[in-house]
N, C-alpha and C positions, 0 to 999 in steps of 0.2 A: 110637208114634203112626204112622198110615200117611201116607206122601209125598203131597204134593200138588203139582201141577204147572201152570202157565198155559201157553196157547197163543194165538197170534195168526193169524189167516187175513185175507188181502185178495184180492179178485178183482174185475175190471173185464171187462166185454164191451161192445161197441159195438152200437148198433142197427142193424137191417136189415130191410128190407121182406119180407113173406112168411113170417114166422116169428111163433108164438105168444111172449108175454111171460109166462115163468113165474119166480115168484120164491116160495121157500119151498114149493114143490110146487103153488102155486095159479097158475092161468092167469088173469093178469090183463088185463081188456079194455084194449086200446091198440092204435093203428095200426101198430105195430112191434114186432118181437120182439128178442132179442138173439142175436149171432153167435156160433156155437160148435159144437164137434163134438157134445157131448151136448145137453141141452136147455137149456144155458146159464144155468142157474139161478146167478147171481151169489151170492145169499144163501146157499143151501145150499152152495155151493163154498168159500165163506168159512169157513162152520162145519166142513166137511170139513178144510180146511187148519188151521184153529185147533186141532180135536181131534188131528190127525196129529201135528201140531207138538208139542203139550203131551205126547204120549206118546214122542216122539223117531222116530216112524215116517215121517218124510219128508213128501211132501206130496202133493197130488191128482195132479199130473202123473206121479209115480213109479209110482203104483198104477193109475191110470186115464188112460193117454196117449192124446193125441188121434190117435196114430197106429196104434192099436188099434180094429179095426172093431166089436168088441163092444160098444164104448161109444158108436158113432154113434147119437144121437137118444135115449139113455137117459136116463130120469127121473134127475135127481140125487139123488132121495130114496133111489133104490136104491144109489147110491154110499154116500150118508150110512148107509144100514142096513149096507153092508159095513164102512164105517169103524167104527161101534159095535161089530161083530162082532169086529175087530182090537183095539178097546181091551179088549174082555172077555177076548180071548184074552193079552192083555198085562198081564192083572189090573188094568185102570182102569176105573172108573166115572165118568160126567158128573156133576159137582156143578152146574154152570150153564153157560149160554151167554147172550151179551149181543152183539147185532148191530146195527149202523148201516148203514142203506142210504142212498146218495147219489143223489139223482135229482132233477132239477128237475121232470119230469112222468113217469108219472103219479102222482096222489096215493096214497099206500100205506097209510094208518092204516086204513082200512076193511076191508082185506084181512089185517091182522095177525092177528087172532084165528084164522082158519083156517090161517094159516101156522103159528102157534105151536101148533096142534095136532098138523099135520103132523109138523114138527120133534120136538116131544115124543114123539110116538106112535112115530117112527123109532128116537129115541134110548132110548126105555124109561124116560123121566121123567116126572115130573108137570110140566103146563104152566107152574107158577110157576117153574121153574126154565130157562125160555127167555123172553128178554126182546128185543123188536124194536122199532127206533125209526128215523125217515127224517128227513133233513135234506136241503137244497138247498145248493149251492155259490153262491148268490146271482148267479148266471148269469155266474160266472167260469170261464174255462178250458174243456176239450171238454166235460166232462161239465155245466158250466153253459149251454153251447150246446146241449144236449140230445143230444148225440152218443153217450151210453151211460149206464150204469148201473156203480156202484161199490158194494161192500159190505165192511165191516170186521167181523169177528168175534172175541171174546176168548172164552176158556172156561177153566174150573177143572176139572181132573180129580183124581180121588183114588184112590191105590191101595186096593185092595179088603182088607178086615180079614183078617188072618193070611197076607198075600202076601209079606211083605218078608223079603228073604234076610237071615240074621243070621251 
């Protein structure tokens, strides 16, 4: 039986003026974007961290530090593409990814189909293996006041057939 592993990723970014809002590789029309060294795509960052964690490969900050100018303004889908390559090199494949985005605004459900396509294509999996959900914090706390967006991702990865050391 091939080994399966679960990973959890969490990311939060605060809103700022003058930046686009990018989630799941989709530019969402909104008056503010998220602050970050890359495109600040919290959804994709959470997926990256979940996958890296499941494979025991550290976290997004280890591989793509905000002190490295190569990653300034980079699309987080390119980071996810690299994470997928690291998984394959470690002999793991993605079984599924499930993400919850916490944001008071904007409403995101209408953008989820395009985000699912982006994430699935980047990971090399069928869209049915990527699930996206959104919720609010009912106006409680910093996220409830609309100061930013957070995302939680959980994933299951599985060792490729014939890769287990015996």
